[in-house]
N, C-alpha and C positions, 0 to 999 in steps of 0.2 A: 518690851523693847530689847531685852537681852536675847530672847529667842530670834527676833528679827536680825540682830547683829550677827548671830551665829549662822543663820540661814544665808543671808546675803554674803557675809564674809566667806563662808564655805564655798559658795558658787564662784566668787571672784578668785579665791585661792586656788581652787581646782582648775579654773580656766588658765590662770597664769602658769601653773605647774605643767599643764598640758602643752601650752605654747612653748615653754622653755624646753621641754623634752623634745618637741618636734624640731625646733631650730637648732638645738645642740646636736641632735642626731644627724641632721642634714649637713651641719658644719663638720662633724666627724667624718662622714663619708667623703666630703669634698677634700678634707685634709689627707685622708688615706689615699685618694686618687693622686694627689700631688706628690705624696711620698713614694709612689711607685716609680717615679722618675729618678729617685735618689738611691735606688738599690745598688749596693756596692759592698764587696768583701763579705763580711759576716752579717751585714745589714740586709736581711732577707725580708720576705713578706710578713713573717711572724714578728720580727723586730719592728717593722713599720706599724703593725697593728698596736704593739705595745707602746710605741712612740705617741700615736694619736690618742690612745687611751690615757696616757699620762698627762696629756694636754687637756683632758676633759674638764677638770675643775677650772682651768683658766678660761675655756670657752664658755662654761656656765656663768662665770662672773661677768664676762663681757656682754652676754645677751640678757642679763637681768633687766636693764631698762626697757629694751624692746619687748621682752616677754611681758613685763608689767603693763605696758601700754596696750598691746594687742589683747592680752588676757582680760584686762578690764573692759575693753570694748566688747569682747565676746561675752563675758559674764554678765555685765550690765545690759548688753544688748538682748540676751536671752530673757532677762527680767522685763525689759521694755516691750519685747515682742509678745510676751504673754500677759501684758498689761499689769503685771505685779508691781512694777515701778510706779505706774499711775495710781494704783490703789494705795501704795505707801504714801505718796504725796497727798492724796485725798484724805488719808487718815491723820494728816497733820505732821508727817515727818518732813522737816525742813531740808533745804538743800545742804546746809552746813552739816546736818546730821547724816545725810547720805554720803557726803564727802568723808566724814570721819569713819563711818562704817566701812567704806571702801579702803581707806588708808590703813586700817588695822591689819588686814592680811598682807598688805604691801609692806608694812614695817617688818613683818616676819621674813618675807622674801628678801628684802634689802639687807637685814641683819645677817641672814644666812649667806648671801652673796658676798658681803663684806668680810665675813670670817674666812670664807674660802679664798678670796682675793688676797688677804693679808697673811694667812698662816698655812695654807695648803698649796695653792697654785704656784707661787714662786719656787718653792722647794722642788715640786714635781717637774716644773718646766726646766729647771737647771739639770735635774737628774736625767730628764728625757734627752736634752741636747747633748749632755756628756756621754750618755749611753750610745746615742747614735754616732757621735764622733769616734768613739772607741771601736764600735762595731764596723765602721767604715775604714778603720786602719789608721786614723789620724793620731798616732801616739808619739811620733818623733818630730823633732824640730824641722822647720822648713818643709814639712810634708803636706800640710793642709792649705787649701785655698780658702778656708773658712776661718774659724777661730775668732779671736778678738785682739785688738790693739789697745795699748795704753801708753801714756807718756807721764813720766815723773821727773821733773827737772830737765836735765840734759840727756835723759835716757829714754829710749823707745823700746817697748816690749810687745811681744806677740805670744799668745797662748793658744795651743791647739784645742785642748779640752780641759774643762774645770769641773771637778767633782764637788758635790756639796759637803764632803767630809774634810775639805782643806787640802786636797791633793790635785796637782795640775800636771798635764803632760804636754810635751813639745814646747819648750820655752825658748824663745829667741830674744836676745837683748842687744841693742845697739847703743853705745855710749859716744857722745859727741863733746868736743871742747867748746869754749866760748866763741870760737870763730866758725863753728859749724863743721869742723873737720871730724871725720870718724876716728875715734880713738881705739875702740875695741868692739868686738862682736863675740858673743858667747852663745852656745847652743847646748841646751840641757834636755835630757830625755824626760825627767820628771822631778818634781819637788814636792815636799810635804811641809805643812806649817806646824811648828811645835815651839812652845816656849817664847813666843813673841818674834820669831824669825822663821825664814824659809830654809829648809835643808835640801840643797840640790844634790841630785844623784846622776852620775854618768854624764859628764859635761865636757865641752871643749871650748877654749877661748882663744881668740886671735887678736894680737895687739898690732896696731898699724903705726909703726914708727916711721920716721922720715926716710930712712934708708933701707929698711927691711921689714918683713913681717915675722912675727914670732907667735908660734902656735904651741899650745900645750893642752894636755888632757888631764882630767881629774875624776876620781870616783865619787867624791863628795865635797861639798863646800857650803859654808854658811852664807846666806844672802839676807842682809838687813835692808828693809824697805818699809815704807808706810803702807804699802799695799797688803791688806789683810784678806783672809778668805771672804769676809763679809763684803769688802769692796770688790773683790773679784766676782762675787755673785752678782753684783750690780752690773759689772762689765759684760758678763756672759749673756745677760738677758736684755731684751728691749725695755726701754723705760716704762712702757705701759704694762709690763709683766711683773714689775717689782712692787714690793710692799712700800707703804708710805714712809716708814722709818728708814728703810734703805735708801729711798730717793732723797730724803732730807739729809742723811749723813753723806751721801756721795756728792750732793750739790755743794755741801760745805767743803768736802775734799777738793773738788774742782776749783772752787773759789780760792782755796789755799795754794793751789798749783798755778793760779793765774789763768785758768782755762774757763771756757764758756759753760755755764751750768743751766742755761735757760731751758733746754730740752727736758732736763730732769725736774726742774721746778714746775714746768708746765704739766708733766705727767703726775707730779705730786698733787697739784690742785685738781686735776681731772679725777683722780681717785678720791681725794678728800670730799669733793663736791658731787660725786656720783649719786649718793642717796638723795640729795636735793634734785638732781637731774631726773631721777626716777620718779620722784613725787611730782615734779612739774609735768612730766609726760602723763602721769595718771590723772592730774587735774585736767589736762586737755581731753583725755578719754572720757571723764565724767561729764565735762561740758558738752562734748559731742553727743553723748547718749541722751542727755537731758534736753538737747537742742536739735541740731540739724540731722543727726543720724538716728533718731528715735525709731523711725518706721522703715528703715532700709534693710536689706538682706544682710546676713552674717558675712557672706563673702565680700560684700562691699565694705563692711566695717573693717574686716581684716586688711583689705587693700588700702584703705585710708590710714589704718594704724601703721602698716609697713611704710607707707609713703611719708607719714609724719616722722616716724623714727629715722628714716634715711635722711630726711631733710635736717633733722636735729643733729644727727651724727656728722653729716657733711659740714654743717655750719661750724661745729666745734673743731673739726679737722682743718677748716680753712682759717678760722680765727686764731687758732693756736700758733701756727707758723707765722701768721701776720703779726701777732704780738711780739714774736722773736725778732722779726725783721724791723718793725717800727720801734721796738725798744720799750713798749709799755708792759706793765706787770701782767704775767700770764693769768693771774686770778680773774682779771677783767674779761679776758677772752673766754674763759670757762663759764663765767657767771652770766654773760650777756644772753646766750640762748636760753638759759634756765629762767632768768627773769622775764624774758619775752614770753616763754611758754606759760609761766604763772600769770602774767598779765592778761594774755589772750584767754586763758581758761577762766580767770576771774570775771572778765568782761562778759563772756558767753554765759557763765553761770548766773550773773546778775540779770541778763536779758531773759533767761528762762524762768525767773521767779514769777 
């Protein structure tokens, strides 16, 4: 039995890795083509290649569920086409044993993807975005049409580029009074975080008084705020690019500011439940091979796998915003497609016994 586990597991593992390599490579080429339209300043073709390569771990993490689904269809399909799966079943290997044998290599892939998504991809994504912004010349306040916005109390802030080491470039801050009138506006070239506060460098501030404007410049100034480099990391990245710990902390920060945190809570549950989502898709793949897709061609299995993966992904993307609009917990929106896949897979597996 041990030799059988290694044999089947090796075929499934190899098929998943092959599919993951193919889809990630295609995504890399697509991203590179998109970046060619953003060439500007020092951001040339070489910088664009570096940018898409830095996003490679994030792309790998995103495609793990689809690769597991299609890879299992291909790997088990090869065994079914050569009648090896039939021989295994005739030798007394139960369906539950087949499921467990297939799940073993999937656990390795899921663990690998989770580690990348939590500890590698977020850092490299932020570095890639900051590197591109600096190469394009977005280093001064009010110079970038990109960057990020944040609100803290009665103050609105814009940052052009945020580096992972706690340094930001191009900071614009607007402060309003209780009546919504603009009190002051400051423009800072850069700031670095040290000792629990930000140290601004080369700035200019304008005060809007009732009868006149007062402007002064300064070479350095201390800025006390609850906005730490960790929170800025959350701001500079899309919610689905962040690690779970950062999503949880920033959701609490938004709640404290009286702002809506549903997008970040939804992204948290999508990441937390991605391993279950992957296993549910693998269950569907096993049930297909043991049932309706046993005798079809490999190309048709790949087509079905991609179709099921797209339907699953689309359902999660539709249910997520729906949960925010209707006001029910995001965890239910993430769980519903997963439970549905597990149920359908279990029903088809029972029918194939």
